[in-house]
C-alpha positions as CSV (number, residue, x, y, z in Angstrom):
1,M,13.1,-22.9,-43.2
2,L,12.3,-26.7,-44.6
3,D,15.2,-28.7,-45.4
4,G,15.2,-32.2,-47.3
5,S,17.4,-34.4,-49.4
6,V,16.7,-35.3,-53.0
7,S,18.2,-37.9,-55.4
8,V,19.0,-36.9,-59.2
9,V,17.0,-39.5,-61.1
10,N,17.2,-38.5,-64.2
11,P,20.1,-40.4,-66.4
12,L,22.0,-37.2,-67.4
13,G,21.9,-35.9,-64.5
14,L,21.6,-32.2,-62.9
15,H,22.9,-31.5,-67.1
16,A,22.5,-27.8,-68.7
17,R,18.7,-28.2,-69.5
18,A,18.0,-29.4,-66.4
19,A,19.7,-26.9,-64.5
20,A,18.0,-24.2,-66.5
21,Q,14.7,-26.0,-65.5
22,L,15.6,-25.4,-62.1
23,V,17.0,-22.2,-62.1
24,R,14.0,-21.1,-63.4
25,V,11.2,-22.8,-61.2
26,A,13.7,-21.5,-58.1
27,G,13.0,-18.0,-59.7
28,K,10.1,-17.9,-59.3
29,Y,9.9,-17.4,-55.2
30,R,10.8,-15.1,-53.3
31,S,13.2,-17.7,-50.8
32,R,16.0,-18.3,-50.5
33,I,17.5,-21.9,-52.1
34,T,20.1,-23.3,-52.1
35,L,21.7,-26.9,-52.8
36,H,24.5,-29.4,-50.8
37,R,26.2,-32.0,-52.1
38,D,27.6,-34.0,-48.9
39,D,29.8,-35.7,-50.6
40,S,31.9,-33.0,-51.7
41,N,30.7,-30.7,-49.1
42,A,29.9,-28.2,-52.3
43,F,27.1,-25.7,-52.3
44,A,25.0,-23.9,-55.0
45,N,22.8,-21.1,-55.1
46,A,19.3,-22.5,-57.0
47,K,19.0,-19.4,-58.6
48,S,22.2,-19.6,-60.6
49,I,23.2,-22.1,-63.4
50,L,26.7,-21.6,-62.8
51,S,26.4,-22.7,-59.8
52,V,23.8,-25.0,-59.8
53,L,26.4,-26.8,-62.9
54,A,29.2,-26.5,-60.5
55,L,27.5,-29.3,-58.2
56,A,28.1,-31.6,-60.8
57,A,25.5,-33.8,-59.8
58,A,25.5,-37.5,-62.0
59,V,22.4,-39.7,-61.7
60,G,21.9,-41.2,-57.9
61,T,23.7,-37.4,-56.7
62,I,22.0,-37.0,-53.1
63,L,21.5,-33.1,-52.9
64,R,20.0,-31.5,-49.6
65,I,17.8,-28.4,-50.3
66,R,17.1,-25.9,-48.2
67,A,14.3,-23.2,-48.9
68,E,13.4,-20.6,-46.3
69,G,11.7,-17.3,-46.7
70,E,7.9,-16.1,-47.1
71,D,7.4,-18.7,-49.8
72,E,9.3,-21.7,-48.7
73,G,6.8,-24.1,-48.8
74,D,5.7,-23.3,-52.3
75,A,9.4,-23.1,-53.2
76,F,10.4,-26.6,-51.8
77,D,7.4,-28.3,-53.1
78,A,7.9,-27.1,-56.7
79,I,11.9,-28.2,-56.4
80,T,11.2,-31.3,-54.4
81,K,8.7,-32.6,-57.6
82,L,11.0,-31.3,-60.2
83,F,13.9,-33.5,-59.4
84,A,11.3,-36.6,-58.3
85,N,9.9,-36.2,-61.7
86,G,13.3,-36.5,-63.7
87,F,13.1,-33.0,-64.9
88,G,11.0,-34.4,-67.3
89,E,13.5,-36.6,-68.9
90,I,12.1,-40.0,-67.3
């Protein structure tokens, strides 16, 4: 299991288009990928757009990512890169 934190850096936060990108990337992996928002104790399945949108993660929000499964390393790297690149919006 891999666990780490990311910050939402794109100006619009984790809105519908960014959430859809996240779900598409997460869906490529067999591992279970979850997001956790510590400040509100909210959890999301990274493969569910409704779950991700329910986090209501604005710019500056810190999320913890956990990947668990056979391809967890690749999944974790892909998801963290997506956040680091601001979903291509910055």
